[in-house]
C-alpha positions as CSV (number, residue, x, y, z in Angstrom):
1,M,0.1,-0.1,0.0
2,K,2.7,2.5,0.9
3,K,4.8,1.6,-2.1
4,S,1.6,2.3,-4.4
5,R,0.9,5.7,-2.6
6,T,4.6,6.5,-3.3
7,L,4.2,5.6,-7.1
8,L,1.0,7.5,-7.4
9,L,2.5,10.5,-5.7
10,I,5.6,10.5,-7.9
11,A,3.5,10.1,-10.8
12,I,1.4,13.2,-9.9
13,V,4.3,15.4,-9.2
14,I,6.2,14.5,-12.5
15,L,2.9,15.3,-14.6
16,M,2.3,18.5,-12.6
17,G,6.1,19.2,-13.1
18,L,6.0,18.6,-16.8
19,F,3.1,20.9,-17.3
20,F,5.1,24.0,-15.6
21,A,8.5,23.0,-17.0
22,F,6.9,23.0,-20.8
23,D,4.8,26.3,-19.9
24,L,1.6,24.5,-21.0
25,Q,-0.5,27.3,-19.1
26,Q,0.4,29.9,-22.0
27,Y,-2.0,27.7,-24.0
28,L,-4.7,28.0,-21.3
29,T,-5.5,31.8,-22.0
30,L,-8.4,33.6,-23.5
31,E,-6.3,35.2,-26.1
32,T,-5.0,31.8,-27.4
33,L,-8.3,30.2,-27.3
34,K,-9.8,33.2,-29.5
35,S,-6.9,32.8,-31.9
36,K,-7.3,29.0,-32.1
37,Q,-11.3,28.9,-32.5
38,V,-11.5,28.7,-36.2
39,A,-8.9,26.2,-36.7
40,M,-10.2,24.0,-33.6
41,L,-13.9,24.3,-35.4
42,A,-12.4,23.0,-38.5
43,Y,-10.7,20.3,-37.0
44,N,-13.7,19.1,-35.1
45,Q,-15.9,19.1,-38.3
46,A,-13.5,16.9,-39.9
47,N,-12.5,14.5,-37.0
48,P,-15.4,14.8,-34.3
49,I,-14.7,11.6,-32.5
50,V,-11.1,12.6,-32.2
51,T,-11.5,16.1,-31.2
52,L,-13.9,14.8,-28.4
53,S,-11.5,12.2,-27.1
54,I,-8.8,14.5,-26.9
55,Y,-10.7,17.4,-25.2
56,M,-12.3,15.1,-22.6
57,L,-8.7,13.5,-21.9
58,I,-7.2,17.2,-21.3
59,Y,-10.0,18.3,-19.3
60,I,-10.1,15.4,-16.9
61,A,-6.4,15.4,-16.6
62,A,-6.3,19.1,-15.9
63,T,-9.1,18.5,-13.2
64,A,-7.6,15.4,-11.9
65,L,-4.3,16.9,-11.3
66,S,-5.9,20.2,-10.0
67,L,-4.0,22.2,-12.7
68,P,-5.0,25.9,-13.6
69,G,-7.2,26.7,-16.6
70,A,-10.5,24.8,-15.8
71,A,-12.4,27.9,-17.0
72,I,-10.5,28.3,-20.3
73,L,-11.2,24.5,-21.0
74,T,-15.1,25.2,-20.2
75,L,-14.9,28.1,-22.5
76,A,-13.3,26.1,-25.3
77,G,-15.9,23.2,-24.7
78,G,-18.9,25.9,-25.8
79,G,-16.8,27.5,-28.7
80,I,-16.0,24.1,-30.2
81,F,-19.1,21.8,-29.4
82,G,-21.9,24.7,-28.8
83,L,-24.1,25.1,-25.7
84,G,-26.0,21.8,-25.7
85,M,-23.4,19.4,-26.5
86,G,-20.6,21.5,-24.6
87,T,-22.5,21.6,-21.6
88,L,-23.0,17.7,-21.6
89,I,-19.2,17.1,-22.3
90,V,-17.9,19.5,-19.8
91,S,-20.3,18.3,-17.0
92,F,-19.1,14.6,-17.3
93,A,-15.2,15.6,-18.0
94,S,-15.3,17.9,-15.1
95,T,-16.9,15.7,-12.6
96,I,-14.9,12.6,-13.6
97,G,-11.7,14.8,-13.2
98,A,-13.0,16.0,-9.7
99,S,-13.7,12.5,-8.6
100,L,-10.2,11.4,-9.6
101,A,-8.8,14.2,-7.8
102,F,-11.2,13.2,-4.6
103,L,-9.8,9.6,-4.8
104,A,-6.2,10.6,-5.0
105,A,-6.2,12.8,-1.9
106,R,-8.2,10.1,-0.2
107,F,-5.9,7.4,-1.1
108,L,-2.8,9.4,-0.6
109,F,-3.7,11.5,2.5
110,R,-6.7,10.2,4.4
111,D,-5.0,7.7,6.9
112,L,-2.2,10.3,7.6
113,V,-4.5,13.1,8.3
114,K,-6.5,10.5,10.6
115,A,-3.7,9.3,12.3
116,K,-2.5,12.9,13.1
117,F,-6.1,14.5,13.9
118,G,-8.0,11.4,14.9
119,E,-10.4,13.1,17.5
120,R,-11.0,16.2,15.3
121,L,-11.6,14.3,12.2
122,T,-14.3,12.2,13.9
123,T,-16.2,15.2,14.6
124,I,-16.0,16.3,11.2
125,D,-16.9,12.8,9.8
126,E,-20.0,12.7,12.0
127,G,-21.1,16.1,10.5
128,M,-20.2,15.1,7.0
129,A,-22.2,11.9,7.5
130,K,-25.3,14.0,8.4
131,E,-24.8,17.1,6.1
132,G,-22.2,16.1,3.6
133,A,-24.4,16.3,0.6
134,F,-25.7,19.4,1.5
135,Y,-22.3,21.2,2.2
136,L,-20.8,19.9,-0.9
137,F,-23.7,21.2,-3.2
138,T,-23.5,24.7,-1.6
139,L,-19.8,24.9,-2.1
140,R,-20.1,23.9,-5.7
141,L,-22.5,26.6,-6.3
142,V,-20.9,29.4,-4.0
143,P,-17.7,30.6,-6.1
144,V,-15.7,31.1,-3.0
145,V,-13.8,28.0,-2.2
146,P,-11.8,26.9,-5.4
147,F,-12.9,23.7,-7.1
148,F,-9.7,21.9,-6.8
149,M,-9.7,22.7,-3.0
150,I,-13.3,21.0,-2.5
151,N,-12.1,17.7,-4.3
152,L,-8.9,17.4,-2.0
153,L,-10.7,18.3,1.1
154,M,-13.7,16.2,0.5
155,G,-11.3,13.4,-0.1
156,L,-10.0,13.6,3.0
157,S,-13.6,13.1,4.6
158,T,-15.8,10.1,4.6
159,I,-18.2,11.1,2.1
160,K,-19.1,8.2,-0.3
161,L,-17.9,8.7,-3.7
162,R,-21.1,8.0,-5.6
163,T,-22.5,11.0,-3.4
164,F,-19.6,13.4,-4.1
165,Y,-20.1,12.5,-8.0
166,W,-23.7,13.2,-8.4
167,V,-23.7,16.0,-6.2
168,S,-20.6,17.6,-7.7
169,Q,-22.2,17.1,-11.1
170,L,-25.5,18.8,-10.1
171,G,-23.8,21.4,-8.2
172,M,-21.3,22.4,-10.9
173,L,-24.0,22.4,-13.7
174,A,-25.3,25.9,-13.2
175,G,-21.8,27.3,-13.5
176,T,-20.8,25.0,-16.3
177,I,-23.9,26.3,-18.6
178,V,-22.8,30.0,-17.6
179,Y,-19.4,29.4,-19.0
180,V,-20.0,27.0,-21.8
181,N,-22.5,29.8,-23.0
182,A,-20.0,32.4,-22.8
183,G,-17.5,30.2,-24.8
184,T,-20.1,30.0,-27.7
185,Q,-19.7,33.9,-28.1
186,L,-15.8,34.0,-27.7
187,A,-15.5,36.8,-30.3
188,K,-17.5,39.0,-27.9
189,L,-15.7,38.0,-24.8
190,E,-12.8,40.3,-23.3
191,S,-12.2,38.8,-20.1
192,L,-12.9,36.1,-17.5
193,S,-14.1,38.7,-15.0
194,G,-17.1,39.5,-17.2
195,I,-18.5,36.2,-17.2
196,L,-20.0,36.2,-13.9
197,S,-21.7,39.3,-12.6
198,P,-22.6,40.1,-9.2
199,L,-26.3,39.5,-9.5
200,L,-25.4,36.0,-11.0
201,I,-23.0,35.3,-8.2
202,G,-25.7,36.3,-5.7
203,S,-28.3,33.9,-7.2
204,F,-25.6,31.2,-7.2
205,V,-25.2,31.8,-3.3
206,L,-29.2,31.7,-2.6
207,L,-29.5,28.5,-4.8
208,G,-26.5,26.9,-2.9
209,L,-27.6,27.8,0.6
210,F,-31.2,27.1,0.0
211,P,-31.2,23.1,0.6
212,L,-28.9,23.7,3.6
213,M,-30.9,26.2,5.2
214,T,-34.3,24.1,4.3
215,R,-32.5,21.0,6.1
216,K,-31.8,23.2,8.9
217,A,-35.2,24.7,9.2
218,I,-36.7,20.9,9.5
219,Y,-34.3,20.0,11.9
220,F,-35.1,23.2,14.1
221,I,-39.0,22.6,13.7
222,E,-38.6,18.7,14.6
223,N,-36.4,19.5,17.6
224,R,-39.1,22.1,19.0
225,K,-42.0,19.5,18.5
226,S,-40.1,16.9,20.4
227,N,-39.4,19.2,23.2
228,V,-42.9,20.3,23.5
């Protein structure tokens, strides 16, 4: 087990090192995406299956390794595949990649964290067992905590993989649609900051908090009834 962890960690470090050593981040910019859109569209028309496969592999790998550039890749999905197909592709690619990052964090660090923070982790685990899906849904919708941090932190909890997967896919869907839709209008897009307006962010916050607050309200009402 220890050898497997070491090999996985070495592989992740090497892949991340290669990404930065070859400065691949230069290709994940809005300017590059806009300049290459026509060529990517032409390639997709000639080789749709190959384009889809390459795109998904790149997206899954980038998300699994917690590399920067998810927003640009999501825009590219809209620019290449359109709103409907782009949303579908990005939704699955991002969730699969997030799940791989989740599993890697759990496999590599869960036992270490548990050994060091056993009692504290037990309290967190109990809370996650009761509210984990609701907290995760809120975090996915509220653009405060970076998504890659959510993947890693959830991997250290006891939340089940299937719960992490479906809640993540559902919670990220609204943001995915917004960015994919922006990608369909790349020519008009000047910066990433203009994609999410304050009103839209506020809507995401309310939507994310609603299930959790509803659950809290139900607990409160049930406790009052039991105390009467």
